[in-house]
Residue, then its C-alpha position, 0 to 999 in steps of 0.5 A: m544511498t549506499e554504493d551497493a544500493a545505487a549499483s543495484a538500482s542502476a542495474e535495473s534502471p539504465t534510464s529514468s524511471d519514467a521511461v522504464y514505466r512507459e516502456r513496460r506499460a506499452r509492452f504489457d498492453s501489447a501482450r494483453e491485446r495478443v492474449e485478448r485475441r486468443w481469448n476471443l478465438v477460444a470463446n468461439l471454438r468453445l461455442v462450436a464444441f458445445v453445439l457439437l456436444g449437444i448434437a452428439l448427446w441428442q444422437a446418443l440418447f435417441a439414435g442409440p449406437m454406441a459410437w455416438w456415446m464415444a462422440v459424446a465423450v470426445a466432444l465433452a473432453v474437447v469442451v472441458g479442455l477449451v473451458g480450462h484453456h479459456g479460463r487460463l487465458k482470462v487469468e493471463r489477460d487480467r494479470l497483464e491488464r493489472l500490470v498495465a494499471v500498475n505502470d499507469a499508477a507508477l507514472a501518476r505517482l511519479a508526476h504527483r497526479w494524485a487523482e490518477s493514483p490509487l488511494p490508500p485505504p482510509t485510516n482512523v488516526p486520532a487528532t492527537h497524533p504527534y505529526a500525521r495530519d500536519l505532515d500529510i502522512l495519510g490520505p489523498a496527496s500524502l506520503l502514504h499515497r506517494i509510496g503506496t504499492p502494497a497488495t494486501a490490507a495487511g501490507w497497507s496496515l504495516l506500512t501505515e504503522w511504520l510511518l506513524a511510529p519510528a522504529s528503533p535505530a537497530e530496526v532502521v539499520a536492518r530495513q535499509p539494505a532490504v529496501a535498497e535491494l528490493a529497489g532493483l527487483l522491479d519485476l518482483r515488486q510489480d508482480i506483487e502489486a499487480a496480484g493485489p488489487g483486483l480490477d475493482g481496486e480493493s485490497a485483499d483482506p487477510t481477516s477471513l482467511l486467518r479466521w478460517a485457517e485457525g478455525r476447526g474443521w466441520l467434517g471431523n464430527r460423526r455426521g461429517r465422517w458419515l457424509r464423507a463415506v457416502a461421498w465416496v461410495s454413492p458416486i462410485a456405485l452410480v458410475t458402476l451401475a451406469v456402465a453395467q447397464a451401458i454394456g448390457l450387464v444389467p437390464l434396468p437403470f439401477w444407477v438412478v438409485p445412487l443418483m437420487v441418494n446423491t441429490l438428497v444428500a447434496q440438497g439436504f444433509a450437506q447444506r452446511v458443507s456447501e455453506e462452508v465451501a462457499a465461505i472459502a471461495p471468495l478467499h481465492r484472490a487473497i490466497s493468490v496474492y500471498r502465493v505470488t509474494i511467497e513464490g517470488v521471495g522464495a526464488l530470490s538469492p538475497t544479500s540483505e539479512r532481512l530478506i534472507s530471514v523472510r525467505d527462510d521463514l517462507a521457504d516451506a510455504g510455497p507448495p502449501i499456499r499453491r495447493l490452497e489456491r488450487l483448492s479454493a479455485r475449485a469451489l462451484p457457484v452455490e446456485g445454477l444448473l451446472a452446480f446442481l448436476v455436479q453435486s448430484f453426480t459427484l457430491w463435489d462439495i463434500h470432497l472439496l471441503a474434506a481436502l480443505e480441512r486436511w490442509q487446514a489441519a496441516h498448515g492452518g497454524n502457520v498462516r498468520g506467520w506467513l502473512g506477517r512476513v508477506a506484509e513485511v515484504e510489501a511494506l519494504a517494497a513500497l519504501s523501495v519505490l522511492v529509491y528506484d524513482y529518486p536515485d539521488w536520494c540517500f539513506p539517512k544515518i541515525d546516530a545515537n551520538a548525534d546532537r542535531i538533525e543535519a541535512a545537505a540538499l534537503g527537499h520536500p518528498l511530496i514536491p515533484a523533482g523538477e520543482v523542488v528547491r533543496n537547502d542545507v538545514a541543521v536543527g539543533p543542538r540541544g538548547t537551540f532552535l531553528f528560527v525561520t522567518g520570511s514573508n508570505m508564500s516564501g517557503k517557511s511552512t514547506l521547510l518545516r514540513a520537509i524536515g518533518v516528512n524526511v524524519v518520518l521516512a528516516g524512522a520508517g527505514g526508507p530513503v530521504a530527499a537529501t544528499s545526506l542526513r544524519l540525526p539522532p533517534v527522535s520523537l517528532w511533534t508538530s503544531m501546524r494545522i490547528e482548527d477550532s471546534l464548534v462541537r467541543g466549544v474550543s476556539f482556535f487559540l485554545a485548540e493551539l494551546e492544547r496542542l502545545k501542551l501535548i508537545v511540552d508534556a512530551a518533552r517533559a517525559t522521562d529521558d529514554g535516549v530519544s531526542r524530542c523534536y518539535l516543528l512549530d509553524e506560526i505559533l499562537q496566531g489566535t491572540n493579540t501581538a503582545e500576548r502572542q509574543i509572551s506566550a510563544r516565548r514561554v512555550i519555546g523556553m519550556l522546550l529549550e529547558r527540556d533539551a528538545i530540538g526543533a524549528v519555529s517559523s514566524h512572521d514575528l521578526a522580534l519573537a526571538d529578541a528576548k534575552p533568554l531566546r536570543a542566544a538560542a535562536h539560529a535565525v534563517h529566512f526566505a526572501e522574495q524578489f520584486r520586478d521593477g515594472t519594466g520589460d515584459a509586462t506579463a512577467p510576475r512582479m514578485t517571485f520566490d527562489y525558496v533558497l534558505r539564507d542566514g539571518i532574520a528576514t528583512s522584507t515583507n510582502a503582505l501589501a504587495l500581495m494585496e496589490l497583485i490581486g486587486l486589493g490595493e489602496q483605492r485612489s480617487p479618480k482624477s477629475 
């Protein structure tokens, strides 16, 4: 992490992130309880005011004095005010409830309690992807699950895209300062996250909003212009004639005529209008998410060039998006007595749709660009969670002149901080490979995955679980979790061969300034030892010939003994420790320290493990 980034994070994190999340959760929960009490009080007052309104209306209709109509007006104003205030309290209560949930999720992610962390949206990634499945990039208990805080489907999609394909070195350099800066903006990040998923846990989808914003207005045709004229003239006539009768200027209730016109128009000719408005109403929550992000970014005084660019692009979006949020909130339910009365007296849907279509004409063409920048903020903010949660992590240096991946104190990002063991690791230079040996459960596969996941984070522009990491631009390929296929009629061995061919073909691709990096775990297990050695050596030799860099783990200690590989292999290993059986009988007889050591492994533990679980050699009982 840069000094500026560390200072920014520490300014907001005087204590550990765990303590900060707990304090915020308690504070928001206390505020929510206070708002809940006020909400209940206003609900009771609203009921009383509604009863009083009913009494006043009854007296006005049947008792007759004008004073009762004045009482109706006052009671109606009180009811409307209380309804509005009740609604605002509900919005605030729900916002605080979501902030409580946001901090619960942050605590769960920090402790790797996956079942308590919101799942990322499902993503269909082909089995041929270079590394996604092997490195747990997507799905439950994955890298995306660990850093997943986007508020919208577009934000999730962009973050997923960044994790599945490395950015150019220039783009990584542009993202890193923005990620570091957002790490210190905890209030903004959590406001955005809380605005996103509703209490149902679903993320706002921009597809419908974009379809509407980039569509054509319906009221612009001849029928629409006629309906807009009726929507103004008829309600005005209704109010005028009603007032005229009330003050005695006309003897008969002529206001019934425009009321009937309104009812006929609302229930007949304007049905399409109601359908158009009804299609906008569900978009209100999505619009609210974008408004929170746009206004939050607009209030910043950023120092990173990327955030300055985003703020400038969104500078004119704040007032329009707030206006759209308010308009979308004014849509009435399609059915119900209230909707029927309002439509019959005011032709409300026509007025609302006209306002929405004026907004559509003025700003619809800008919406796609606005939402794209919002998604970018969400993806950058998600990566910044790692900076905030792990201040000892660093930002990697992607150097086109580097000939190897070189890391100090490298750990696996998906192992809790209190459990992870870090090691210094080097993969490369070209013409060499890291040969990792060791007994079962010693840490070979975890080391390869740690290298891979950190390379993925580096290519996305995020921090990595190391104190330093320098690497060239790389195209990463892995072969770790191979499965046979009954449907395709493919055996385990053939499935792994197909995977290895993809990796070799990638290494043979035209040189584009990007190093090919391979991570092969227990290569070619599905055949006999003799053929396995020959095949594995052949594959590794092909990769070395193409100047790819990589790491290979294996139980086969003699795999690199062949002359072509002996000089190219940099051998390292993990070891287990055995207890002699004396002392504490409950202590484990075999332990692992997961510390990487130079050279080939000198011990194995398969038989010892069988003994530990009760599958050791059976001895005849003494006679």
